[in-house]
C-alpha positions, 0 to 999 in steps of 0.5 A: 543471506541471514543465518536463521529462517525468518518467521516474520514478513510477507516473503521471509517466512519459514515453511512448515511441513504437513501431510493431509488435505488441501487448505480451503481458505478461498482468499489464500494464495496457493501454488501447486506443483503437479505430479507429472508421473514416473518412468522413462516417458516422464523425464523432466517436465513442468506443470504448475497451478497458481491460485491467486484468490479467484484467479487461476493460472496453469503454467505448462503441461508436463508430458504428452500422455499425462492427460489423465494424471493432470486432469485428475489433479486439476479437478481436485485442486480447482473443485471442478468437474470436466471440463476444467476452466482456468483464467490463464494458460501460460506455456513458457516455451516450445519444449515437449516437456512443457507443452506436454498434454495441453494440446490433447486436453484442449483438443478433447475439450477437457481444458478451457481458459479465458486467456493464453500467453504463449511463445510465438511458434515462429521463433522455434520453427519459423513460419508455417511450412518453413521447417517442412521445406528445410527437410524436403527430400530427406528421410523423415527420421533426419528431421526427427533426430535433429528436432530431438536434439533441441529437447532435453538430453535423453542420451541415457534412455535405452535405444528403444525408448529413445527411438520412440521419443525421437519418432514423436518429434516431427509432429510437435510443431503441428500439435503446438500450432493446432493447439493455438488454433483450437484455443482461439476457436474455443474463445480463448484470447491467445497472446503471442509473447514478443509479437503481439505487444498491444494484445499483451498489454491488454492481458497484463491489464486484465491480470493487474489485480494479481500483479502479473509481470513479464520480465522477459525475454524481449523480441530481439532476444527471441529473434536471436534464439531463432537465429541460433536454432536455425544455424544449428539445424542447418549444420546438423542437416549438413552433417547427415548429408555429408557424413552419416549413412544410416539404416533408418529401420534400426532403432539402435542406429537412430538412437546412436545418431541422436547421441552423436549430435547431442554429444558433439560427435558429429557436429559441435553446432547443436551442443554449443547453442543448445540453450537457445530453446530454453532461453525462449522461456517466459519469465513471469512474476505475480504479486498478490496480497503483498507476496511475490512469486516467480516462474521462469520455465527453463530459463538458464540464468546461470549459464545460457550455453550459447555463443551470443553476447547479445543473449548473455547480456539479455539474460543479465538484464532479466536477472537484474529485474529479478534482483530489483523485485526480490525477495519472493514468497516462492521461486520455481527453480527454472530448468528443473533445478539444473546447474545452468539455471541455478547456482550460488550467484543466481541464488543471491539474485533472489535475496532472502527468498526462503522457499524454492520448488523444483518440477520434475518427473520421477524418471532417470535423468540429470535433473535436479542437478546434484550440484544444485541439491548440494547448494540448497542443502548447504543453506538448509538452515535458512531455506526450504525446498520441494521437488515433485520427483520426490514429493509428487503433488505439492500444494503450498498455501500462503498467507501474509505474515504466516509460514507457508503450509506445505502439503506433500503427497509423499517423501519429505521436504528439503530432500537432497537425494540426487536423481536416478541416472538410469532405470533400476533393473531388479535381478534376484538370486533366483534369476541369476541361478536360472540364467546360469543353469539355462544358458551356458554363457561364456563359461570355460574350464581349463587345466594346466599341470603345475608341479603335482597339481593343477591350476584351474581357471573358470570364467563366466559372465555375471549380470552387472546388477547381480548382488551375490555370486556363489561358486562351488568347485568339486575338484577331482584328480582324474575324475575319481579321487579328490585332488591334492589340497590347494587354493581356489580363488574366484575373481569377478572382473570389473568388465562383467561384475560389480558387487552390490553391498546392502546398506544394512550390512557392514562395509567390507574392510577391503572397500572401506577407505581408512583415509580421513579427510581424503578429498576435502579440497577436491572442488572449491568450497566443497569442504563447507558442504554438510550432508545428512547421514541418510544420503549414504544409507543406500545399497551401493557399489564401486564404479566399474571403471575404478574396479578395472583400474584396481584389477590392473594394478593387482595383476601388475603387483600381486603382492602389493600392500593394500593398507591404504586401499579403499573406495567407500568412505566412513560417516565422516565423509558423509558430512561433506562433499566427497566422491567416496560417498555413494551419491551417484545413482544407478537406479536405486543403487549408490555408486562410489566414484573414488578409489584410493590405491596404496603406494608400495613401490617395493612391491611394484605399486608406485603411486607416483607412476600411476598418477603420472600415467593417468595424467599423461593419458588424459583419460576422459573418465577422470575427474581429478587425481590427488597424490603427494600434496598435489591435485590435478583436475581434468578440467581447468580450475581457476588459473590452472590448466586441465591436468596440471598439478596444483598444491593440495592443502587438505589435512591428508597429504596423500603420501601413502596413497593416490586418490582417483575420482571419476566423473559421475556420468555412467559412460565414465564411471562404468567404462571398463576400457583398460587404463593406460598405466 
């Protein structure tokens, strides 16, 4: 890839960022990434409008419940009153966050189209009635849970929200099939991709002026996806029949059953081939006025996540067709910027493409993946990107030989900030005081005679997102006179509290790691990562699992040296990929997922003993350990097996401290289970 953003050519032009109204040149090409909302019901999702001269193409429909939001934007962008009409509707694949609100808009007569290109429902559900028959005689919640596992991962939702999402799944097939019937009744020419070859040829001929091509998937590819989905569904049902005994009136139980299937606790069949629905995504390309655009739904180009050599080869074939047509004026990153859809290898497939877009609702979730955002950020000198979770509605106007005109509703382009992983839960000092005053939680006060005084231990439960804990103890001997002078210490255990530090406040000395270049070679290529300082300017806290580890070390070695201790890194760490940066998001708060512990064997803190104990325990929370010029990852790295030491060549040899990084998912970084040290 070139080292400078090109300013000439049809596809290789630098994007300029503007804020204001929409461009009104009717002959221009315009691509709009619609705002698809925020909140727990708006995870992920795609909804785009392409305007190629007089031809308008709506690709996917966001979420169910987005009707008003999407209609308002379509009316504005198309300059039409309700009902709005487009030339072509494309539904890339039968996932809930792509079908979205289109069935409802069609049913209400608010959306009309001349043509529709869609995935044939038989490759998700079989023939009408097949799926109903598969679940005959079983509680309807079994079907809901199994079907929900084929959607995007929602394990991070709270139990009630997740249960509501699961409950909506059984009618997805009905909504989809009804939509196709209603489109046909309204006069739309509906074409089922892969099944209706002659009709699809007519459609391509009708849109020849805008260079519409369907790069995949093939009919054989779709059939193989359906085979894997059917096998996974059968295995999941068998797991329920043989292993699970649930009270389906409980939202918590429903949510846990779903998590068991998704995380592989009940059966490995669903996680192993969970890419099969995404791999049904239509991959379409448009060429208009010498500029090419590509949209690929949720196609997992980087990692298909299926056990099928046929599908893996088919994905490679599609990538080859993409390379043949590169570069592009615009690429919509598939699967909401997931790392199974986009990596440095697939980025090379797009050639000298300089403008990318990510569709995603502004809700806690896993996409866009931080790894993808880091890749984009490493290449920020030569590319631009926009993302709807941060930018809302994005409108881009393309004219040959000119820089695309990007209009953002909010935020800034080229924003590498990782997505929130959990919803924020505001908690004020007043709330904390009221809670403590109104409910006697688990507080207890005990006194033991020790010499001439008393030792007092006070324990209370503190909300995990409290930012301040004030404790006043009036110590009276015998209830009447001041006790003899002594030391009063307050300890907040990692099991119940993790202090949040304000971005504007100085970093506490006990948390700032003094170790430069501490984990520069933790992952291949990470030392070349360049991030912006603003990404570190957030309220932050340390991972609870690491605070638990530190509390255990402190209890074992109360007099240990802490000269090399620390969690958060300095500004130098912010200039590269380091787990000492608060990049993991828990709501609006950054989480540091790395900790350094000083080697002080004389006073009971032997870093080698700690490192070897953690290695031996194979703690699932651990990402990697660095100690004494060696690094051990919990996953295989090249030819090195998981948990095996390999040489560490960073400038800091880690002879004065041991470095522990934990994984960036909340169940890992905030688990307060005791460490086996």
